[in-house]
N, C-alpha and C positions, 0 to 999 in steps of 0.2 A: 503493499499500500504505501503508495504516495506520502510523503512526510510534508505538510504544510505548515508555515510558520506564519500564524496569523495573530496583530496585537492590536491593543485598541486603549488609547488613551485620547484625553478631553483635557485639556489645558486652556485656561482662562484665567488671565492675570491684567493688572493694570499694566500699562506701559512703564516699562523700565524708566528711571530717573537717566538722564543724559548724564555721562563721564564729562569734567571740566579738567582741564590742567591747565598749568601755568605756561605760559612763553614768557621765555627771559632774554632779556636784551641789555644786560648789565656790558662793562667792559670784558675784553677776552684776552686773557695771558698766555704766553707762550710755557709749557712744560717740556720737559724731558726726564722722564723717570720712567719707570715698570710697574705696573699694577696685576695684582693677581685676584680674579673675580671671587668674590667671596657669595653672592646670590646671583643663580642663573640672569644674565644680562641680555636687555635688547640693547642693540646700537642703531641711533634713529638719525635720519638725515638732518635735522635741526634740534637744539636744546628746548623743545618743547614736546610735551606729552599729546596736547590737544593739535589734530592736525597735521603729525607728523609722521612719518612713512619709517616703519622698521626696518633696516638694511641686513640687520642677521640677528642672531642669537649668540651668545658667547657662556659655554657649560662654566660650571662652580671648578676653581681651580687652574682654569686658562689664564695664560699672563698676554696681559696687551700694554702695548706702549700710549702712556700717556703723553700728547704733544700741546694741549691747550685746557686752558679751562676758565669756566663762567661759572655765575653764581647758581650752586647746588649741581652743576654740570662738568664733567670731563669730557674732552674732544679726545679721542681714541683712534689706534692704528689697531687691529686684528691680526692674526697672525696670515689672514689671507688677504692681507693689503687692502681692507676695508676701513674707509675711514668716516667716523661719526659721533656722535652723540650719545653718551650714558650717563645714569645720575651716579653722584660722587659717592652714595651710600653703598653703590652694590660692589665695590672693588675698593682692597687697601694698597699704599706701596710694598711692594717687597724687592729682595736683592736677587732674585729668581731671574736667570736669564730671558729676555724677549726673542725667539726665535720666528722671525715674522717676513713673509713675503714683500717683495717691493708693491706698492699700490700700483694698481693695473692703469693701463692706459686709458686716456678720456675716451668715453661713449665704447666702450669695448663691449658691451651687449648688443650693439646694433650691427656688429659684422655680420653678413648674410640676410638681415631682415628685409622683408618686401619694401619697406620705408627707410633703408640706409640710406639712400641719396637725400630725402627729404630731411631727415635727421641732422644730417653732415649740413647741409645747405642752411638751415635754421641756426646752426652751431658755427659755421663760418660768418654768418652775419650777424652774429653777437646776439639772436635772437632768444637761445636756449644757450646753457652752459652746462646740464647736467649734474648729477648728484655730486655729493664729496668726493667717493669712494670710486669716482670715473665711469661710473654706470649713468645710463641714463633712462631705463627702466620703461623700453616703448609699451608695454601691455598694462601697465598701469592705468586707472583712472583720473581724470583731470578733476579738481574741483572748479567752481566758479571763481573763485580768486585767483586761482593759476592761470586761468584760461583768459578770463580779460585780462591781466597786467601782460600776460604773451601778448597777444593780440593786438591791443596797443601800444605796447614795445616795438612789434614787428611795425604798427606804421607810423609811428613817431622817432623810432630812432634813438631814442633817448628818454629819463623820466620828465611826464608832463609838469610843468608849473603849476605849482598850489592850486588849487581849483579854489572854487565858496567854500563855503561851510554846508551846502547844502547838499549834504551825502544821507547815506542810507542809516538808519535809526541802528544797527547792528551793525557797523562799519566802524570799527575802532580806528582814528585817524594816526593812533601811534604805530598800526600793523602795518606790516612790510609791503602789503599790497593796495593800502587804502589809497594812494595817488593816484593809481591807474585806474581804480573803481571808482572813485570820485569823481575825475575826470571824464571816465564814459559816460557817467548819469547824466553829468552837466551837457555832455556832448547831444544827449538822446540816444546814446550807443545800447545801453541797456534801459529799463524802466523797472527791474525788481519782480516780487510777487506781488499778487493783490494785496496782502496785508502791508504793504509799503518795506518791507523788509528784502535783503539781497540774498541772503542764506550764504555767506562764502565760502562756508566748508561743503555745501551739498557737491557731487560731482554731477558732471554738466555732461546732458545728452543731446544727441544732435540736433532736434527741434532749436535747443535754447543757443549751440553751437552756431547754428547758423545764421541767426540773427545777427550775432555779433560779429561773426566774418563778414555778411555781408555791408554791415552798415560803417564798420570800420575800414577795411580794404577796398570799400565801395565795390562792389559785385555789382553787375549790370542786370539791373531786376527790369526783363522785358514785361511783365505783367506785376501790377500793384496789389494789396490786398484785397480779398473778395469776401464781402461781409455773409456769404453762405457758407463759408469755408472755417477751418482752424485757422486759428491766430499766427501758426509756424508758416503755412504754406507756401506763401510768398516767396519767404527766405527759404526754406528748401527748393523751390522751382528754380529760383535766381541760380543756385547752386549748381541744381543736378544737371539744366539747360545748359550750364557750362562744362558739363561732365569735371565737375568739383568735388564730389561725394565718392569716395571710394568704394570700392565692390565689396569690401570687408562691414559695411553697412549692413542690417537688414530690417531696420526699422528705424522710424524718428524718435524712440522712446531709448534708442540702444545708448549706453553711456561711451562718451567718447575717452578715447585712451591716447595715450601721450604720442603713438607713433603716427596715429589716425590724425590728430591736431596737425604734428607737422606734414603730414602728406597734405593737406587743406590748404595749411599755408603756401605749402611751396608751389603747388598749382596755381593758386590765387596770382603769387606774385610774380610767377613766370608764365604767365596766361598756358599753361599746361593744362592741353584739352583731348588730347587723344590717348591718355591713359585708362584702363579700364573702370567702371564707375558705376554709379547704381540710379535707380529709376525708383524713387518711392511715393511721389504723390503726382497724381497728372499731370503731362505736359504744361496745359492750360486750366485756369479756371473754369472753363466751360464743359472740358473733357471727362468722359468716364472712363475710370482705370480699367487698363486693356487685362484679358485674360491671363497676360504672362507676369503682370503686375498681380493679379491677384493670387497666383499661384506661388510668389514669391513670401506671401504673409504666413503668420504663423495658421497651424489648421489644427490644432490640438483640443481646440472648446475647451481654453480657459477662461471661466467666465471671472475676468478681473477687470480693471478698466484700463482704457489704453494709453493710461500713464504708466504704466509698470512695463518693464520691459523683461520679460519672463525666460529671452535667450539668457539675461546678468545673472536672473535668479537661479536658473538651473544650473549653470558654470557655477556659481558660488555652492551651492548644493552640495554638486559634485567633489566640491573641492574640498568643502568640511568632512564629508566622508571619506574620502582619499587620505587626508591628513591622518583622520582617526584610524583608518587601517594600517596606514604605513607605523602608526607610532605603538602597535600591537603587531606588529609582524605579518599583516595579512595582506595580500595582491590587491592591485588597484579594481575599482568600477568605471566602466563607461557607459556615458550617456546615451539612453537606447530608446529610437523614435517611436517605435513602438508601445514601451512602456510611459513615456510620457504622454501618450496619446488615451491609453486605457487608464491613467493615473487622473488625467484633466477630466476624464468623464466621469470618474467615482467621486471626485472632489464637487463636481458640480451637482451630481446627485445627492450628495450629503447636504450641501447647501440647498437645496430645493425642497427637502424635509425638516431642515433644520436639527438635524442631529447627526451624530458621528457612529455609523454602522457598518460594519461589515456583511452584513445580511444584503444579497443581492436582492432585488423586487420578483415578487409573485413567486416566492419560495425555491426559483432557483439557486442550483449551487454554483459556487463560485468558478467551480470547471467550465459549468455552462454558459455563465455570463460572459467569460472571457471567450470562448467557442463562437458565441452570438456575435461579439463585436470583431472577431476575425482575429483572436489571438490564439495560439500556439505554443507553447512552452517546450524548449528543450529540458530534457530529463538526465542528471547525475547523484547516483548515491540515492535517489530517491527525494532528493530534494529539488522542488519545482519553481514554487516562488514564496516571496513574502510582503505581507501589507504592512505600513504602519500609517495611523490615522493621529492626525492633532489639528487643535482650533488652536485660536489667537487672536484677542481683540487686535482690530484693525481700524486706524483713524488717519484718515490721509486727504485733504480738499484741495492740494496743491497742482499743478500740470506734473509732474514728476514725483510719482510715488514709488519708485524703485527702492529707495533705501528704507522707506516704511516697511517693503514687504520682505527685504532682505533683513530686516532688524525682525519681524514676526517669526520671519523660518527660522533665524537664528535660533528664537529664545527655544521656540518647540524642537531643534535639535540637541539642544545643550541639554533639555528636559528627556529627552531619550540617552542620550550618554549619561545624565545622572544614575541610571538605572541601574549601573557597570558596580557589581559587588553586594547587589540588593537583593532580595528574595523575590523581584520582579523583573526579569531582563528582556522581555519578547522584544521591545524595541532596538534596545543595544544588541541583542543577538542577530537582527536581522543585519545591521548597520555591517555588522564586522564580522558574518557568516562565510568563511573562508571558500565557499562553494558558490558563493553568488560573483557575478561578471558583469551585470547589467542594472543600471538602474532607471527609474523614471520619478517625473515629478509633476503634480497638477495641484494646481490652487482654483480655487473658487470663493468670491468676498461678497458677502451679504452686505452691502453698503448701508441700508437702513438699521441692521443692527449693530454696525461696525465689527464685523466678526469675520475674521476667515478662516476657510475650510482647506485642510492641506492632507492629501494622500501622496505617500511614497511608496513604489514598488519594487521588488529586487526578483532577480532571477538567475538563473545560470543560462540563460540565451534566451531568445526566440527563433522554436524552426520557421514559423509565419504569422507577419500581421499585415496588415491592409498596406498593398502598395502606394495608395494617393490617400493620405489621410483628409486631403483638402474634401473628398468626396463620402 
């Protein structure tokens, strides 16, 4: 008899409080001594908890070179040549030798990247400079403050003159990005959110990015705003009609990464119109989307607002799983289109009846339900599939709700992982089951009840699933 791993959880909590850190702008003093790590240590790109990027982690007992100091932080070089900032409370001075490699060459991690030429173009024109460890991190997302500073800098070539004091209420005038963001507001390049804020730490999506690019770098707009369409369509249309949107985008809500940002700036500034590009809205305000454009849209039946980039959510969900499995010596999972499809269907079904259940409608077995939607599982050692369900409060009224979706999904995932070592480990067992190789995720959001319903399905692989999930 097949072994069926089925688990159920209902998780409803209030949204967690935001974590805030202090950013220090005190004088920096040169240092030259060795430090031994006393507590597992993050090395960050800037001396700041909030908004910083973790470059690497250093285990207890490892020796690093301390090369600078500011209030509460040391600038260190690791044995791998990575340079960044760590809290002073995490290491102590030592006589042990530092056996480190030389820092890596600037932009070493874009060698061979699809958009290497664009990144190097921006670097040569002093539009970007990379991270202190020499990396560029081409696949990292870009927040709204970083993007605005880089694009305005690309236009002006230098820091703008201090603008008027009429800036956003959530932009501190002492922040490193404030001059550029306030200038952009003064010039009408950006308008902020409906509540008047800018939300500088929010990652920027393509819709938001196109508005800044078009307004700042003066991309020609053949068609103005269409009152019957979405606010972003005119800007997306201006970019795509010039082939300025790279083909690595699949939706306007997709988050922009650092390499895609570089590629768009490169194409605009050099007027490059013959590279592979993406069409995401109709070519003109009156034109209906073509069949090919419809085929490019997600077809998993996720019942979520268009402001949520499910590609990004699914990618992060997979990353969390594979990190947990790696930490426990288990092989990685792959995202499976068929499981995304069936997970989305079941999440929507749970949302429609406002409850979490594994029970399929009409008294049919789960095997019959999967068979009826065209899903046939592969089999290994009797392990066929598993299913985790969770729900979480969800509130978002902005036009980019991906961050909120990720936060809710992460909370559910952490609750699953918290079962490790307890008397009930059903969800945890599915996540780390060694025989599973494939993963799917589906979401449905009840906006009126402010609840997210989540379904995750696992398997050893699918022998068959519908070939065209749009039908």
